[in-house]
C-alpha positions as CSV (number, residue, x, y, z in Angstrom):
1,M,62.4,97.6,119.3
2,D,66.0,97.2,120.6
3,R,69.2,97.3,118.6
4,T,69.3,93.5,118.0
5,D,65.8,93.6,116.5
6,V,66.7,96.4,114.2
7,V,69.8,94.5,113.0
8,R,67.7,91.3,112.4
9,S,65.1,93.3,110.6
10,F,67.7,94.9,108.4
11,W,69.3,91.5,107.5
12,R,65.9,90.0,106.8
13,R,65.1,92.8,104.4
14,V,68.6,92.5,102.7
15,G,68.0,88.8,102.4
16,G,65.3,89.6,99.8
17,W,67.8,91.6,97.6
18,S,69.9,90.2,94.9
19,P,73.7,90.1,95.6
20,L,74.2,92.4,92.7
21,Q,71.8,94.9,94.2
22,W,73.9,94.9,97.4
23,L,76.9,96.0,95.4
24,L,74.9,98.9,94.0
25,V,74.1,100.4,97.4
26,T,77.4,99.8,99.3
27,P,79.1,102.9,97.9
28,V,76.7,105.0,100.0
29,A,78.8,103.9,103.0
30,T,82.2,102.9,101.5
31,L,82.9,106.2,99.6
32,P,82.6,108.6,102.5
33,L,84.3,106.2,104.9
34,S,87.3,105.7,102.7
35,A,87.6,109.5,102.2
36,L,87.4,110.1,105.9
37,L,90.1,107.5,106.6
38,V,92.5,108.7,103.8
39,L,92.1,112.4,104.8
40,T,92.6,111.8,108.5
41,V,94.8,108.7,109.0
42,G,96.7,108.9,105.7
43,G,98.6,111.8,104.4
44,D,101.7,113.1,102.7
45,L,105.0,111.8,104.3
46,G,107.1,114.7,103.3
47,G,109.7,114.1,100.6
48,E,112.4,116.1,102.2
49,S,112.4,114.0,105.4
50,L,112.8,110.9,103.2
51,G,115.6,112.4,101.1
52,L,113.4,112.6,98.0
53,V,112.8,115.3,95.5
54,E,109.8,117.5,96.4
55,V,110.0,120.1,93.5
56,Q,111.5,119.6,90.1
57,W,111.6,121.6,86.9
58,T,110.0,119.8,83.9
59,K,109.3,120.7,80.3
60,Q,105.7,120.5,79.1
61,A,104.8,121.4,75.5
62,G,108.0,123.3,75.1
63,Q,107.5,125.3,78.3
64,L,109.2,125.0,81.6
65,D,107.1,124.1,84.6
66,R,107.7,123.1,88.2
67,T,106.3,119.8,89.3
68,H,105.6,119.2,93.0
69,Y,105.9,115.6,94.3
70,F,103.9,114.3,97.3
71,Y,104.6,110.9,98.9
72,Y,102.3,108.4,100.6
73,D,102.9,105.0,102.2
74,F,101.6,102.5,99.6
75,W,100.3,99.8,101.9
76,L,98.7,102.2,104.3
77,T,96.9,104.1,101.5
78,W,95.8,100.8,100.0
79,A,94.4,99.6,103.3
80,L,92.5,102.9,103.9
81,L,91.0,102.8,100.5
82,T,90.0,99.2,100.5
83,G,89.1,98.7,104.1
84,P,85.6,100.1,103.9
85,G,85.1,98.0,100.7
86,V,84.9,94.9,102.8
87,L,81.2,95.6,102.9
88,N,81.1,94.5,99.3
89,L,82.2,91.0,100.4
90,V,78.8,90.5,102.1
91,V,77.7,89.2,98.7
92,A,79.2,85.9,99.8
93,R,76.2,85.3,102.1
94,W,74.1,84.6,99.0
95,L,76.5,81.7,98.1
96,F,74.5,79.6,100.6
97,H,71.1,80.3,99.1
98,E,68.9,77.3,98.3
99,L,68.5,78.3,94.6
100,T,71.3,77.8,92.1
101,Y,69.9,80.8,90.3
102,V,70.8,83.0,93.2
103,R,74.1,81.2,93.9
104,L,75.3,81.9,90.4
105,A,74.6,85.6,90.8
106,A,76.4,85.5,94.2
107,G,79.5,84.0,92.6
108,L,79.5,86.7,89.9
109,G,78.9,89.4,92.5
110,L,81.8,88.1,94.6
111,V,84.2,88.4,91.6
112,L,83.0,92.0,91.0
113,A,83.3,92.7,94.7
114,L,86.9,91.5,94.9
115,L,87.9,93.5,91.8
116,R,86.3,96.7,92.8
117,T,87.5,96.5,96.4
118,F,91.1,95.3,96.2
119,I,92.3,95.8,92.7
120,V,90.6,98.3,90.3
121,P,90.7,101.5,92.4
122,V,94.4,101.1,93.5
123,V,95.6,100.0,90.1
124,S,93.9,102.9,88.4
125,M,95.2,105.3,91.0
126,V,98.8,104.1,90.4
127,W,98.4,103.8,86.7
128,I,96.8,107.2,86.0
129,S,97.9,109.7,88.6
130,A,100.8,108.4,90.6
131,D,104.0,106.4,90.5
132,I,105.3,103.6,92.8
133,L,108.8,104.0,94.3
134,N,110.7,101.3,96.2
135,H,112.3,103.3,99.0
136,D,114.3,102.3,102.0
137,T,111.2,102.8,104.2
138,G,109.1,100.6,101.9
139,L,106.8,101.1,98.9
140,L,105.8,104.7,98.3
141,I,103.2,106.4,96.1
142,R,104.5,109.5,94.4
143,V,101.8,112.0,93.2
144,P,103.1,114.6,90.8
145,V,101.1,117.9,90.6
146,G,102.1,120.6,88.1
147,E,102.3,124.3,89.0
148,A,101.5,125.8,85.6
149,G,98.8,128.5,85.7
150,R,98.5,128.5,89.5
151,Q,98.5,131.4,91.8
152,I,99.6,129.3,94.8
153,D,101.7,126.1,95.1
154,P,99.9,122.8,95.0
155,S,99.1,121.4,98.5
156,P,99.2,117.9,100.0
157,L,95.4,118.1,100.3
158,E,95.2,118.5,96.5
159,A,97.4,115.5,95.9
160,T,95.3,113.4,98.3
161,L,92.1,114.5,96.6
162,T,93.7,113.5,93.3
163,L,94.3,110.0,94.6
164,L,90.7,109.8,95.9
165,V,89.1,111.1,92.7
166,T,91.1,108.7,90.5
167,A,90.2,105.7,92.7
168,W,86.5,106.8,92.8
169,T,86.4,107.2,89.0
170,A,87.6,103.7,88.6
171,G,85.0,102.6,91.2
172,L,82.3,104.4,89.2
173,G,83.2,102.4,86.1
174,M,82.9,99.2,88.1
175,W,79.6,100.4,89.6
176,I,78.2,101.0,86.1
177,L,79.4,97.5,85.0
178,T,77.6,96.1,88.1
179,L,74.4,98.0,87.1
180,A,74.6,96.6,83.6
181,I,75.0,93.0,84.9
182,W,72.2,93.5,87.4
183,Q,69.8,94.6,84.6
184,G,70.9,91.9,82.2
185,Y,71.3,88.9,84.5
186,E,67.7,87.8,84.7
187,P,66.9,88.1,80.9
188,L,70.2,86.2,80.1
189,M,69.3,83.5,82.7
190,A,65.8,83.1,81.2
191,R,67.4,82.8,77.7
192,F,70.3,80.4,78.4
193,F,69.3,78.6,81.7
194,P,65.5,78.5,81.6
195,R,65.4,75.4,83.8
196,L,66.7,77.3,86.8
197,A,64.0,78.7,89.0
198,P,64.2,82.4,89.9
199,P,63.4,83.5,93.5
200,R,59.8,84.0,92.7
201,E,57.4,83.8,89.8
202,R,56.6,86.9,87.7
203,S,53.2,88.3,87.2
204,E,51.9,88.5,83.7
205,G,53.2,91.6,82.0
206,E,55.7,92.3,84.8
207,P,59.2,93.2,83.4
208,R,61.9,90.8,84.2
209,G,64.6,92.3,86.5
210,W,66.4,91.8,89.7
211,G,64.2,94.5,91.2
212,G,61.8,91.7,92.0
213,F,64.0,90.8,94.9
214,L,62.9,94.0,96.7
215,G,59.1,93.9,96.5
216,K,56.3,91.4,97.0
217,G,57.6,89.5,100.0
218,R,59.9,86.6,100.3
219,S,58.0,84.0,98.3
220,R,59.9,81.6,96.0
221,G,59.1,81.0,92.4
222,G,60.2,77.3,92.3
223,S,61.9,74.5,94.2
224,P,65.7,74.6,94.8
225,E,67.7,73.6,91.8
């Protein structure tokens, strides 16, 4: 089997999934790829070279502490974090499915994909662990890291990992939301839109769930709506 046959076989198999299911598996590829890009292509710009403060005394709970500041190019960091997430947008292929039942799921999945790819991780990163500065060189992300209780000074790697962990935590929240929607979509459709045919009929006693997209072939449970 050549490479083309492998790709075709993969897409035929994926065609039997639900769009929400696709969003549940993409982090297997997007998380390590985004980390690799941020850790290799991105990086601290160096506040001193930009004429910005790198270390500042601050007062925390009545005690003095030194805060170290690390600076990153905003748009580059955003691109490196979101670039791999383009895989999430593959859910758009289900918008062309013959069943309205599936197209509705694809539309919902596309909204989730756009939020978790382009908005939620970066907004949470800036909101929780970093600041945005409008510098002469453009928009910068400033990551403050306290020194209290440390034997060694904070490093740029630690600041970079702080950004990644914050973005991934927000992504985890979106993943859990996707999982809940995936589990609830079919029962809600059966309750509120019973006239819309699912991709295939269920056997008696079989639990309702999008997992049916994976097994039992590619048969359809009704005519296109």
